[in-house]
N, C-alpha and C positions, 0 to 999 in steps of 0.2 A: 688338617689344621694348617693354616698359613704360617709361614715362618716370617717373623718381623726382621726388618733390616734397619741399619743405622748409618747415616751419612752426616757426621759431625766433625768439624774442624775447629781447633783452637790454636791461635798463633800469637806469639809475642815477638815482634821484630821491628825493624826500622824501615821507614818509607824510602824507596829508592828514587822516587820521582813525585812531584806534586800531583794531586788528583786532577784528572781530566774530566770535567763535567760536561755532559751533553744531554740533549732531550730527544726522546723518541717522537715520531710523528703525532702520537697521541698526547704529547706534552708531559711524559713521565721522565723525571730526572734519572740519569744513570751516570755514576762516577766510576772511573777505573784508575788504578794506581798499582804500583809494585811494592812488595815488602820483602826484605831479606831476613833470613834467620841463620844463625850460626850455631855450630856444635863443635865441641872438641873432645878428643879421646886420646888415650895413650896407646901406642903400639906395643907389640911384644918386646921390641928392642928398647923401649923406654922413651922413644921420641913422642912429642906431642903433635898430633895431626889436627887440622881444622878444615871444616867444609862449610861453605855458604850455599844455601838454597834460596832461589828466587821464586816468589809466588805472585801470580796475577790475581788482583783483588777487584771485585765488582760490588758496588753498592747501588741500591735502587731507591727511588722516591725520596722521602724526607731525609733518610740516612745519607743518601748521595749528596744532597745539598749541605748537610752538616759536615760531612767529610771534606767537601770542597772549601767550606768556610774556615775550618779550624786546623786542618792537617797541611803539613808541608814536608818537603824532602828532609830526611834526617830524623823526623819525629819517631819516638818509640810508641807503639800502639799495641793494644790487646784487641784481637779480632775473633769473633765467633761466626760460624756459618756452615756452609756445606760445599762439597766438591761438585763441580759441574763440568762436563766435557761437551764442547760444541764442535761441529763440523761445518765447513762452508766451502763453496767453490770460488776460486779466484778468477780473475778476468781471462787468464790463459787456460782455464779449464781444469787446473789441478785442484785436488782436495786438500784442504788445510784442517788441522785439528788443534785445539787449545784446551787445556784444563785450567779452570779458574776456581777461586774461592768466592762464592756468593755470600756476602756477610749479612747478618741480621742484627749484629751487635758490635759496637766499636767503643773502646775507651782509650783516650789519649793519655799515655803515661808520662812522657817527658819530651821536651823539645831539645835540640842539640845544645842549647845553652843552659840547661837545667830543668827542674821540675816545672810542669805546665800548670798554671792556675787559670788557663783560658782567658787571660787578660793581657793583651799586648802592651798596654801602657803602664801596667803596675808591675814593677820589677822588684818587689819586696822579697820574693822567694830567693834571690841571690845575695841578700845582705848577710854580712857576717854577724853571728850572734853577739859579738863583742861590741857592735855598734848600738849602744843603748841610748835612749832618750835621756836628756839631762834630768827629767822629773821622775824617772823610774827609780825605785828603791832596789838596792842589792842587799840580799840577806845571806849570811853565812849559815853553816849547818846547825849552829847552836842558837841562832837568833829566832825570836818568835815572829810570826807573820800575822798581821791583822787580817783575819779571814773576811771581814766585811768589806775591806778595801779590795781584796783580791776578787771577791765575788762580783764587783762592779766591772771587772775586766773580762768576765766570761761572756761570750757573744750570744748566749741563749738564755 
């Protein structure tokens, strides 16, 4: 009986550089970018240590084009994919090896200036909740709310 194997990577981290979009000779999009992840732990002496790991990320086809369009350096992202190691010969004849995360899923979590709603010109996500429109009603804990009026504000 054959033994199954699993090659699954999940990363939440920050982009270290903007995606670099290229096309293969057969016109397939490929994007590459870097992501950094951090971890902290306490040593036996009680000191806090921190380590940052850097990951090479590769996206193909439509996902590569989406990454190029919406991601930029500093963004926090969730990535899913698999590990892949490649070897190649350089011009001087030496062999090089790189391990990459080839992703098949990406979710942008936040940009450096706050939560991302994927709209560059709509900055409502950074507004303070105390900035109320003059026509909005404020109710205290003991006041009744007209549920028909509230239902009109629900977007679905």
